[in-house]
N, C-alpha and C positions, 0 to 999 in steps of 0.2 A: 504492499499498498503507502508505504514512504517515498519507493521508487516513482511508480504515478501518481504521487503528490510532485515530486521535484518534475516532473516531464511538464506536468500541464502547468507549473508556474514557470517554465523556461516558454512553454507557449502562449501563453500571457503577455510575458517579460515581450518578448518577438513582434506582438499583434502592435500593442500598449506604444509600444517605444517607435515602432517604424511608424504607425500610424500617426502618431502625433508629431513627429518630426516631419514628414511629408504635407502635413497639412502646416505644420510649424514654415517652410520651406514656401509652402504658395502663399500663405498668406504675408509674410512678408513681399516677397515678388509682387505681390498685385499690390502692395499699400507704396511703394518705391513708387511703381511705375505712375502713379497717379494719386497721391497723398488724396487732393480733392476731391476725386470719385469713388473713392474705397467705399466699401459696404459687405463685412461679412457675410462668411456664406458655409454653410454647414458642410459645403462639399466641392470639392477642386475637382474638375476632372485632367486626369494625366496625359492626354494629349487633346491637339484641337482638331483631329482629324474624328469623322463618326465610325468610330469601327469598335470593338471589343475592348479595344484598350483604353479608352475614353474612361469607360466604366470599370479598369480592373480592381482601383480602392476598393471602390462597395462590393464586388466580387470578394475579394480577397476578406472584407469586414466580415461580407455572410459566411467563407466557411470559418474562420476565424471563429463565430457567436453558434456556431451552428455544432462544432466540436464542443464547445463550454457547456451548451445544453445538453449533448449527449453524457459528457465526464459527469457533470452536477447529477441528471438523471440516473446514473448507474451507480456513484456512490450510496445515493439517498438510502441503497438499502444496506451496506456498511454499516458495521462498529465504528464507532468514534469513543474512543475511551478517555477524549477529554471534556465530553459535552455533559451537563446535567442534565439527567432524565436518561440520557446514552440514545438508544438506538432512534426512538421516538422525535426529539428533539431536533439529531442530529437529521433523520428523514424529511424535516418540517420544512429543516434550513435548506436544507441542501435543494431541497425543490423551490423555495425563494429565489436562492442562485440562480434558478433554472427560467424561471420568470423573469427574472431581469435581463437574461440571456434571450428570451424570447421578445422583451419590449424592445432592445436592441434592434433586435433583429425585425421586427414590423417596421420601426423605425428607418432603418437602412431601405425595406424592401419600398417604403414612402418613398423615400428621396431618389430611387433608382427608379419606380413609376414615374414621378414627378419631372424625370431628368429626361425620360424615351418616350413618352405617351403624354395624352391631354386629361388621363385619368384624377390626377391629382394637380390640378397646377394650386397646389399651395403657395406662399411665397415664404421666404427665409427664416422672416422673424417667427413663425410659426412653428416651423422644424427645429428651431432654437430653445422654442419655450417647451414643444415636447421631450427636446433631450434634455432641461431641466428635470422633468418630469420624472425622465427615467432616474438620471444620476440622484435625484432624490429618493427613488426609491431604493435605490443598490445602498446608501448612505444606512438607510433604516434596517435593510437586510442586515449589513458587515456591521452597526449598532446593535441590533438582536443578537448576532453568533457571538459578540463579543462579553452580552452579559450573561453567557450561558457556558462559557468554557471555564475550566476548571483550571486550567493552565495561565501564568498570568503573562506569559510570554506570547500565547493566540491570541488569549484575550487584547492584550497589546496590540500587537498585529495589525489583529481587524479591526481596533479601535482608528489607529492611524489611517485604514483604505477606508473608513470610513469616513473621517475627515477630509483626505485629501475627495473625495467624491463629492460632499456637501458643499467645498471650493466651486468642483468643478459644475455643480448644478446652479450655483451663486454664479456665476462668470456666465452659462450660459442664459440664466435669465438676463443678467443685464444685456448680455449680446442680442434677443428679443426685444428688448427695450430701447435697446441704443447699437444699432448696425454697424455706427459708424465707427464705435468704439475700437481703433487700435489694440489696444495695450490689453483690453480683455481678452480679444481674440488671443494673442500673444498667450498670456498666462492660459488658458482654456488650452493650447497645446504645452506648455510646459507642465498641466496637471495631468493632461495621460502620459506623458513622458514619467515624470517621477511614479502615477502610480506602476506603469511597468517598469519600472527601478523598484519599487516596493514590492510589488509583486516573487519580483527577483530576488529579494532581502528577507523576505516572509518562509521565502523554499527555502533558501540554504541554511535563517534560522533554524527551521522547527526539522528538516529533515534529512541535513547535510553532516553527518559524524564527523566532519573537519570544521566547521561551522559554528557547532553546538556550544554555548557557554559555556564556560568552567563553573563547571557545579552543577548543571543540569546533564539531565537524561532524557533518550526516549522512552515511553512506555511501552509494555509489550504486555497483550493478553496470552499468559500459557495456553489458557484453556482453548481459543478460537485460534490462537495464531497472528493478530492482529495488531501491527505496528502503529503505537499510533504518533504522533509529536512531543516536540521538548516539555519538559515541565522540572522548574528546581524546587527540588524539601524544602531546603532551605531562606530564611529570608535573606538573608546576605547575596545567596547565589541571585537570590530572582531580581533582587533591589541593584545587584551589578548588570544582571540583564538585561535588566530593562535600561538602564543610562548606557550599556553599549547600543542597544538599538535605535536608542535615542540620539545619542552621535552617529550613528550610520544613516540614520533620518536627515538629518542637517547636510552630511559629506554628500548625500543624494540629492540634496535640493542644492548645493554646489554642485554638482554638474549638472545640472539641468542650465542651471544660471550661466553658465559655459558654453553651453550647447547655444542656447540662445540667442547670447553676445556673438559666436563664432557663426553662427546661421546669416544672423542679422548683414556683419559685418561680410560673410563672402560673397551672399547674395547683391548686396550695393555694391562690392569689389563689381563684379557680372553683369551688373545693370549700366555700370558708369556713373553713379550719384555719388551728391557730395551734399553735405548738412551747409546752410545758408546759415550767416549770423543771426536770425529771428526762428532758426527752431527747424523752418521747412526742406525738404530735400530737393533738390533738381539735375539733370543730368548734367555732364560733363561734356561742353564742348567739342564739338569734334571736328569745325569748319569754322574759316576765320568768318565774326559777324560783319554784314557787310558795313555799320559803322565804323568799325576797325577797317575795313578794307579801304574805304572813303578817307577815313584819316590817313594811313600811310602812302597813297594816290597823292594825296593834296601836298603833304613833304616831299613827297619826292619829286612834283612839280618844281616847290619852291626852290628847292636845292639845286636842282636843273634852272634855274634862271638867276639864281646868286650864281654857279658857276659860269652861267655864259655873262652877266656882270662884270667879275671879277674879270673875265679873260679880255 
């Protein structure tokens, strides 16, 4: 079970980080091209041509979400040693996570139908409002899961994940109300990347022996052979492990900030934009302006006249 959990966390990490990074690149690119006409979009086409590659982001998102739904549905019948109430509570919480995946699948399908057909001519602000609701439901499920955990480490991981989902919900709501709020769009991308990093940290801390904090151990049901996640018996070990997790969360936030800054700088360099003294952005000139050319020509004529006079 531990190996399956690690693979699932790796799967989630890959999907969230790649999706957040792609959305971040597209968002920065659209903003730098025309800051005055910028408006947040829930979906950025991969190419401008009308082919299947244009919607590859939505297709991949649907694949990731479908596997997430299958995983949560299948493990709902397993025993979780770290949940109060054992199997019944674990079953319903897993089904709630599966319901979150279904809601995200419906959201992706709605965006896909809106882009490819005339069945759902929804506006972008409505999609952001729906995304805000789904993120809030994810926050609710993660918070509920944290309350039923016997392991303080598992509860802390679920609690941090819930807070990130709450931030994503708030940012999506802001974009639904203020679609030109570029900062909120960038922060939403950062929250997706951060959620991916935290999923990786959760899998490593709870299921990989090399990353289990000192003084903690993985539970094992000797009757069924089911291996649970990590638990700390002593309070000192528990507090130390939670402090390490908080430190790692700050490290992940630092990495997300570096990614955002690097993406912004690289996209700006590729597009050839520079910052003016008033904070707006304009493209670097590639040709000599007409005014500069006329000034140069007039100076050249004056120099020729002066040379002729001296002669």
